[in-house]
PDB file of N, CA, C and O in Angstrom:
ATOM      1  N   MET A   1     278.428  -9.316  53.109  1.00  0.00           N
ATOM      2  CA  MET A   1     277.134  -9.411  52.585  1.00  0.00           C
ATOM      3  C   MET A   1     276.841 -10.887  52.162  1.00  0.00           C
ATOM      4  O   MET A   1     275.733 -11.398  52.327  1.00  0.00           O
ATOM      5  N   TYR A   2     277.816 -11.484  51.653  1.00  0.00           N
ATOM      6  CA  TYR A   2     277.685 -13.053  51.337  1.00  0.00           C
ATOM      7  C   TYR A   2     277.468 -13.901  52.618  1.00  0.00           C
ATOM      8  O   TYR A   2     276.668 -14.833  52.700  1.00  0.00           O
ATOM      9  N   TYR A   3     278.224 -13.490  53.534  1.00  0.00           N
ATOM     10  CA  TYR A   3     278.139 -14.084  54.971  1.00  0.00           C
ATOM     11  C   TYR A   3     276.844 -14.032  55.513  1.00  0.00           C
ATOM     12  O   TYR A   3     276.289 -15.038  55.954  1.00  0.00           O
ATOM     13  N   GLN A   4     276.289 -12.819  55.502  1.00  0.00           N
ATOM     14  CA  GLN A   4     274.901 -12.647  55.973  1.00  0.00           C
ATOM     15  C   GLN A   4     273.831 -13.368  55.246  1.00  0.00           C
ATOM     16  O   GLN A   4     272.896 -13.865  55.873  1.00  0.00           O
ATOM     17  N   GLN A   5     273.924 -13.457  53.863  1.00  0.00           N
ATOM     18  CA  GLN A   5     273.167 -14.122  52.971  1.00  0.00           C
ATOM     19  C   GLN A   5     273.145 -15.673  53.366  1.00  0.00           C
ATOM     20  O   GLN A   5     272.091 -16.287  53.534  1.00  0.00           O
ATOM     21  N   GLY A   6     274.338 -16.210  53.490  1.00  0.00           N
ATOM     22  CA  GLY A   6     274.625 -17.475  53.881  1.00  0.00           C
ATOM     23  C   GLY A   6     273.904 -17.848  55.147  1.00  0.00           C
ATOM     24  O   GLY A   6     273.114 -18.792  55.168  1.00  0.00           O
ATOM     25  N   VAL A   7     274.161 -17.138  56.164  1.00  0.00           N
ATOM     26  CA  VAL A   7     273.611 -17.369  57.347  1.00  0.00           C
ATOM     27  C   VAL A   7     271.968 -17.386  57.383  1.00  0.00           C
ATOM     28  O   VAL A   7     271.262 -18.201  57.977  1.00  0.00           O
ATOM     29  N   PHE A   8     271.579 -16.342  56.643  1.00  0.00           N
ATOM     30  CA  PHE A   8     270.133 -16.170  56.565  1.00  0.00           C
ATOM     31  C   PHE A   8     269.456 -17.513  56.059  1.00  0.00           C
ATOM     32  O   PHE A   8     268.504 -18.057  56.618  1.00  0.00           O
ATOM     33  N   ASN A   9     270.142 -17.993  54.829  1.00  0.00           N
ATOM     34  CA  ASN A   9     269.877 -19.226  54.186  1.00  0.00           C
ATOM     35  C   ASN A   9     269.941 -20.419  55.220  1.00  0.00           C
ATOM     36  O   ASN A   9     269.073 -21.293  55.230  1.00  0.00           O
ATOM     37  N   CYS A  10     270.901 -20.411  55.997  1.00  0.00           N
ATOM     38  CA  CYS A  10     270.974 -21.653  56.933  1.00  0.00           C
ATOM     39  C   CYS A  10     269.931 -21.553  57.933  1.00  0.00           C
ATOM     40  O   CYS A  10     269.295 -22.569  58.212  1.00  0.00           O
ATOM     41  N   ASP A  11     269.666 -20.407  58.531  1.00  0.00           N
ATOM     42  CA  ASP A  11     268.486 -20.230  59.405  1.00  0.00           C
ATOM     43  C   ASP A  11     267.199 -20.537  58.739  1.00  0.00           C
ATOM     44  O   ASP A  11     266.310 -21.109  59.371  1.00  0.00           O
ATOM     45  N   TYR A  12     267.056 -20.216  57.587  1.00  0.00           N
ATOM     46  CA  TYR A  12     265.815 -20.423  56.898  1.00  0.00           C
ATOM     47  C   TYR A  12     265.598 -21.907  56.736  1.00  0.00           C
ATOM     48  O   TYR A  12     264.509 -22.443  56.943  1.00  0.00           O
ATOM     49  N   PHE A  13     266.693 -22.546  56.354  1.00  0.00           N
ATOM     50  CA  PHE A  13     266.552 -23.988  56.162  1.00  0.00           C
ATOM     51  C   PHE A  13     266.268 -24.807  57.350  1.00  0.00           C
ATOM     52  O   PHE A  13     265.445 -25.722  57.331  1.00  0.00           O
ATOM     53  N   ILE A  14     267.024 -24.438  58.489  1.00  0.00           N
ATOM     54  CA  ILE A  14     266.616 -25.051  59.711  1.00  0.00           C
ATOM     55  C   ILE A  14     265.296 -24.798  60.202  1.00  0.00           C
ATOM     56  O   ILE A  14     264.642 -25.683  60.753  1.00  0.00           O
ATOM     57  N   LEU A  15     264.797 -23.431  60.002  1.00  0.00           N
ATOM     58  CA  LEU A  15     263.445 -23.228  60.407  1.00  0.00           C
ATOM     59  C   LEU A  15     262.445 -23.997  59.488  1.00  0.00           C
ATOM     60  O   LEU A  15     261.406 -24.371  60.031  1.00  0.00           O
ATOM     61  N   ASP A  16     262.630 -24.295  58.110  1.00  0.00           N
ATOM     62  CA  ASP A  16     261.721 -24.990  57.581  1.00  0.00           C
ATOM     63  C   ASP A  16     261.891 -26.426  57.873  1.00  0.00           C
ATOM     64  O   ASP A  16     260.893 -27.124  57.693  1.00  0.00           O
ATOM     65  N   LEU A  17     262.967 -26.995  58.290  1.00  0.00           N
ATOM     66  CA  LEU A  17     263.140 -28.345  58.739  1.00  0.00           C
ATOM     67  C   LEU A  17     262.313 -28.503  60.005  1.00  0.00           C
ATOM     68  O   LEU A  17     261.548 -29.455  60.160  1.00  0.00           O
ATOM     69  N   LEU A  18     262.488 -27.536  60.914  1.00  0.00           N
ATOM     70  CA  LEU A  18     261.712 -27.604  62.216  1.00  0.00           C
ATOM     71  C   LEU A  18     260.196 -27.675  61.871  1.00  0.00           C
ATOM     72  O   LEU A  18     259.471 -28.465  62.477  1.00  0.00           O
ATOM     73  N   LYS A  19     259.720 -26.867  60.914  1.00  0.00           N
ATOM     74  CA  LYS A  19     258.364 -26.757  60.645  1.00  0.00           C
ATOM     75  C   LYS A  19     257.696 -28.081  60.125  1.00  0.00           C
ATOM     76  O   LYS A  19     256.566 -28.476  60.411  1.00  0.00           O
ATOM     77  N   THR A  20     258.647 -28.710  59.277  1.00  0.00           N
ATOM     78  CA  THR A  20     258.187 -30.082  58.826  1.00  0.00           C
ATOM     79  C   THR A  20     258.107 -31.069  59.912  1.00  0.00           C
ATOM     80  O   THR A  20     257.171 -31.860  60.029  1.00  0.00           O
ATOM     81  N   GLN A  21     259.138 -30.998  60.720  1.00  0.00           N
ATOM     82  CA  GLN A  21     259.172 -32.087  61.902  1.00  0.00           C
ATOM     83  C   GLN A  21     257.982 -31.743  62.756  1.00  0.00           C
ATOM     84  O   GLN A  21     257.306 -32.678  63.186  1.00  0.00           O
ATOM     85  N   ILE A  22     257.627 -30.408  63.074  1.00  0.00           N
ATOM     86  CA  ILE A  22     256.470 -30.196  63.949  1.00  0.00           C
ATOM     87  C   ILE A  22     255.197 -30.620  63.277  1.00  0.00           C
ATOM     88  O   ILE A  22     254.291 -31.111  63.951  1.00  0.00           O
ATOM     89  N   LEU A  23     255.084 -30.454  61.977  1.00  0.00           N
ATOM     90  CA  LEU A  23     254.044 -31.081  61.281  1.00  0.00           C
ATOM     91  C   LEU A  23     253.837 -32.519  61.311  1.00  0.00           C
ATOM     92  O   LEU A  23     252.733 -33.051  61.427  1.00  0.00           O
ATOM     93  N   LYS A  24     255.061 -33.186  61.188  1.00  0.00           N
ATOM     94  CA  LYS A  24     254.985 -34.637  61.354  1.00  0.00           C
ATOM     95  C   LYS A  24     254.655 -35.067  62.789  1.00  0.00           C
ATOM     96  O   LYS A  24     253.974 -36.064  63.025  1.00  0.00           O
ATOM     97  N   LEU A  25     255.161 -34.283  63.719  1.00  0.00           N
ATOM     98  CA  LEU A  25     254.741 -34.724  65.062  1.00  0.00           C
ATOM     99  C   LEU A  25     253.181 -34.391  65.497  1.00  0.00           C
ATOM    100  O   LEU A  25     252.520 -35.012  66.330  1.00  0.00           O
ATOM    101  N   ASN A  26     252.815 -33.387  64.812  1.00  0.00           N
ATOM    102  CA  ASN A  26     251.333 -33.190  65.164  1.00  0.00           C
ATOM    103  C   ASN A  26     250.367 -34.095  64.389  1.00  0.00           C
ATOM    104  O   ASN A  26     249.221 -34.280  64.798  1.00  0.00           O
ATOM    105  N   GLN A  27     250.823 -34.637  63.305  1.00  0.00           N
ATOM    106  CA  GLN A  27     250.145 -35.737  62.582  1.00  0.00           C
ATOM    107  C   GLN A  27     250.126 -37.050  63.428  1.00  0.00           C
ATOM    108  O   GLN A  27     249.136 -37.768  63.567  1.00  0.00           O
ATOM    109  N   ALA A  28     251.375 -37.263  63.980  1.00  0.00           N
ATOM    110  CA  ALA A  28     251.432 -38.645  64.723  1.00  0.00           C
ATOM    111  C   ALA A  28     250.724 -38.488  66.040  1.00  0.00           C
ATOM    112  O   ALA A  28     250.324 -39.497  66.623  1.00  0.00           O
ATOM    113  N   VAL A  29     250.524 -37.158  66.604  1.00  0.00           N
ATOM    114  CA  VAL A  29     249.676 -36.961  67.757  1.00  0.00           C
ATOM    115  C   VAL A  29     248.352 -37.080  67.566  1.00  0.00           C
ATOM    116  O   VAL A  29     247.627 -37.714  68.332  1.00  0.00           O
ATOM    117  N   ILE A  30     247.930 -36.443  66.474  1.00  0.00           N
ATOM    118  CA  ILE A  30     246.515 -36.462  65.921  1.00  0.00           C
ATOM    119  C   ILE A  30     246.055 -37.936  65.719  1.00  0.00           C
ATOM    120  O   ILE A  30     245.067 -38.438  66.256  1.00  0.00           O
ATOM    121  N   SER A  31     246.859 -38.512  64.922  1.00  0.00           N
ATOM    122  CA  SER A  31     246.460 -40.064  64.545  1.00  0.00           C
ATOM    123  C   SER A  31     246.492 -40.918  65.798  1.00  0.00           C
ATOM    124  O   SER A  31     245.767 -41.909  65.886  1.00  0.00           O
ATOM    125  N   GLY A  32     247.359 -40.538  66.816  1.00  0.00           N
ATOM    126  CA  GLY A  32     247.195 -41.381  68.106  1.00  0.00           C
ATOM    127  C   GLY A  32     246.062 -41.073  68.855  1.00  0.00           C
ATOM    128  O   GLY A  32     245.423 -41.981  69.388  1.00  0.00           O
ATOM    129  N   MET A  33     245.720 -39.859  68.967  1.00  0.00           N
ATOM    130  CA  MET A  33     244.445 -39.399  69.547  1.00  0.00           C
ATOM    131  C   MET A  33     243.174 -40.067  68.917  1.00  0.00           C
ATOM    132  O   MET A  33     242.227 -40.503  69.571  1.00  0.00           O
ATOM    133  N   VAL A  34     243.287 -40.084  67.600  1.00  0.00           N
ATOM    134  CA  VAL A  34     242.038 -40.577  66.972  1.00  0.00           C
ATOM    135  C   VAL A  34     242.081 -41.961  67.266  1.00  0.00           C
ATOM    136  O   VAL A  34     240.993 -42.452  67.566  1.00  0.00           O
ATOM    137  N   THR A  35     243.148 -42.779  67.256  1.00  0.00           N
ATOM    138  CA  THR A  35     243.358 -44.200  67.692  1.00  0.00           C
ATOM    139  C   THR A  35     242.543 -44.397  69.037  1.00  0.00           C
ATOM    140  O   THR A  35     241.551 -45.123  69.104  1.00  0.00           O
ATOM    141  N   VAL A  36     243.055 -43.686  70.088  1.00  0.00           N
ATOM    142  CA  VAL A  36     242.480 -43.737  71.245  1.00  0.00           C
ATOM    143  C   VAL A  36     241.136 -43.563  71.541  1.00  0.00           C
ATOM    144  O   VAL A  36     240.505 -44.217  72.371  1.00  0.00           O
ATOM    145  N   TYR A  37     240.616 -42.460  70.681  1.00  0.00           N
ATOM    146  CA  TYR A  37     239.249 -42.073  70.588  1.00  0.00           C
ATOM    147  C   TYR A  37     238.484 -43.163  70.123  1.00  0.00           C
ATOM    148  O   TYR A  37     237.439 -43.474  70.693  1.00  0.00           O
ATOM    149  N   THR A  38     238.955 -43.837  69.033  1.00  0.00           N
ATOM    150  CA  THR A  38     238.228 -44.892  68.351  1.00  0.00           C
ATOM    151  C   THR A  38     238.038 -46.116  69.302  1.00  0.00           C
ATOM    152  O   THR A  38     236.986 -46.745  69.418  1.00  0.00           O
ATOM    153  N   VAL A  39     239.348 -46.395  70.048  1.00  0.00           N
ATOM    154  CA  VAL A  39     239.217 -47.465  70.882  1.00  0.00           C
ATOM    155  C   VAL A  39     238.200 -47.174  72.159  1.00  0.00           C
ATOM    156  O   VAL A  39     237.448 -48.077  72.524  1.00  0.00           O
ATOM    157  N   VAL A  40     238.197 -46.130  72.703  1.00  0.00           N
ATOM    158  CA  VAL A  40     237.375 -45.856  73.849  1.00  0.00           C
ATOM    159  C   VAL A  40     235.963 -45.657  73.370  1.00  0.00           C
ATOM    160  O   VAL A  40     235.075 -45.957  74.168  1.00  0.00           O
ATOM    161  N   CYS A  41     235.629 -45.203  72.204  1.00  0.00           N
ATOM    162  CA  CYS A  41     234.211 -44.956  71.774  1.00  0.00           C
ATOM    163  C   CYS A  41     233.670 -46.280  71.120  1.00  0.00           C
ATOM    164  O   CYS A  41     232.453 -46.461  71.147  1.00  0.00           O
ATOM    165  N   PHE A  42     234.498 -47.235  70.524  1.00  0.00           N
ATOM    166  CA  PHE A  42     233.984 -48.389  69.927  1.00  0.00           C
ATOM    167  C   PHE A  42     234.579 -49.593  70.561  1.00  0.00           C
ATOM    168  O   PHE A  42     234.256 -50.717  70.176  1.00  0.00           O
TER     169      PHE A  42
END
C-alpha cells in the first residue's frame, strides 16, 4: 500500500516536472517566433 502510494507520488512529481519544462519550452519557442516575426515584419 505504502509502496504503491510512493510510486504514485514519484510519478506525479515527474509528470509535474515535465509539464513545467514543456511550458518553459513553449514559452521559449513562442518568444523566439515572436522575435523572428518582429524582425521579418519590421
